[in-house]
C-alpha positions as CSV (number, residue, x, y, z in Angstrom):
1,X,57.9,40.6,-14.4
2,X,57.9,42.9,-11.2
3,X,57.8,42.0,-7.7
4,X,55.3,42.4,-5.2
5,X,56.3,43.1,-1.9
6,X,54.0,43.3,1.5
7,X,54.1,44.7,5.1
8,X,53.3,41.4,6.9
9,X,52.3,41.2,10.5
10,X,54.0,37.8,12.3
11,X,53.0,36.9,15.8
12,X,53.7,34.0,18.2
13,X,50.9,31.4,17.9
14,X,50.9,31.0,21.9
15,X,51.8,34.3,22.7
16,X,50.5,37.0,20.2
17,X,51.6,40.1,21.9
18,X,55.0,38.7,20.6
19,X,55.0,39.8,17.4
20,X,57.1,41.8,14.5
21,X,56.2,43.6,11.0
22,X,58.2,42.5,8.2
23,X,58.4,43.2,4.8
24,X,57.8,40.2,2.3
25,X,57.9,39.5,-1.0
26,X,55.0,37.1,-2.8
27,X,56.3,34.6,-4.5
28,X,53.5,32.7,-6.5
29,X,55.7,30.1,-7.2
30,X,56.4,29.5,-3.4
31,X,54.0,26.8,-1.3
32,X,55.4,27.8,1.8
33,X,56.7,31.0,3.4
34,X,60.1,31.8,4.4
35,X,61.3,34.0,7.2
36,X,64.9,34.6,8.9
37,X,65.5,32.5,11.8
38,X,66.6,35.6,14.0
39,X,63.2,37.3,13.3
40,X,61.4,33.9,14.1
41,X,63.2,33.3,17.4
42,X,62.8,37.0,18.4
43,X,59.1,36.6,18.8
44,X,59.4,33.2,20.3
45,X,58.8,30.9,17.5
46,X,60.8,27.6,17.8
47,X,61.1,24.9,15.2
48,X,59.0,22.1,15.3
49,X,60.4,20.0,12.8
50,X,63.4,19.6,10.1
51,X,62.0,19.0,6.2
52,X,63.6,18.7,3.1
53,X,63.0,21.1,0.3
54,X,63.4,21.3,-3.4
55,X,64.7,24.5,-4.7
56,X,64.1,25.8,-8.3
57,X,67.6,24.6,-9.6
58,X,67.2,21.2,-8.3
59,X,69.1,20.9,-5.6
60,X,67.5,20.1,-2.0
61,X,67.8,21.5,1.2
62,X,66.7,20.9,4.7
63,X,65.2,23.6,6.7
64,X,63.5,23.8,10.2
65,X,59.9,24.4,10.1
66,X,57.1,25.9,12.6
67,X,54.2,28.1,12.7
68,X,53.4,31.7,12.9
69,X,50.4,33.3,12.9
70,X,50.4,35.9,9.6
71,X,48.5,39.2,9.6
72,X,47.5,40.9,6.2
73,X,45.0,43.6,5.6
74,X,43.4,42.7,8.6
75,X,43.0,39.3,7.9
76,X,44.9,36.7,10.5
77,X,45.7,32.8,10.2
78,X,48.6,30.7,11.4
79,X,50.7,29.2,8.6
80,X,53.6,27.1,8.5
81,X,56.7,28.8,8.3
82,X,60.3,27.7,7.4
83,X,63.0,28.8,9.2
84,X,65.4,31.1,6.3
85,X,69.3,30.9,6.6
86,X,71.7,33.8,5.4
87,X,71.1,34.8,2.0
88,X,67.5,33.4,2.0
89,X,64.6,36.2,0.9
90,X,61.7,36.6,3.2
91,X,58.8,35.0,1.4
92,X,55.1,35.1,1.5
93,X,54.3,31.7,0.0
94,X,50.8,30.7,-1.2
95,X,49.4,28.2,1.6
96,X,49.6,31.0,4.0
97,X,48.1,33.6,1.5
98,X,45.2,31.2,1.1
99,X,44.5,30.6,4.4
100,X,44.5,34.5,5.0
101,X,41.5,34.4,2.1
102,X,44.3,36.6,-0.4
103,X,45.6,35.9,-3.8
104,X,47.9,37.8,-6.0
105,X,46.4,39.7,-8.7
106,X,49.1,39.2,-11.2
107,X,48.3,42.1,-13.6
108,X,47.9,44.8,-10.4
109,X,50.6,43.2,-8.5
110,X,48.7,43.4,-5.4
111,X,46.8,41.1,-2.9
112,X,43.0,41.2,-3.0
113,X,40.3,38.6,-1.4
114,X,40.1,35.5,-2.9
115,X,36.8,33.9,-3.7
116,X,36.5,31.5,-1.2
117,X,34.6,28.0,-2.6
118,X,33.1,25.2,-1.1
119,X,33.6,22.2,-3.5
């Protein structure tokens, strides 16, 4: 199965003029997004806390977490972001996608508007 990469504009929530465009891999298996620490700090995003995450191979890792403003295809929303370390890929997770009202079309490998529902 192929990968889907999208360009995401990330901005500092408290100072949206501080922004950067980042190519991110859409990862349907990732809950949260991961962006390298130098990119996040470069636009003034600081970590708010440290959390433990489980990797696909079962290992537990600790990473800093903060919030960024995500903008994709003209849709904008704040979301949690993990401060990536060297070797971590920039990943766009499902929480950010859902907050943006987007979903990954698994057949066409592109983002499409999500059918929003109130249950």
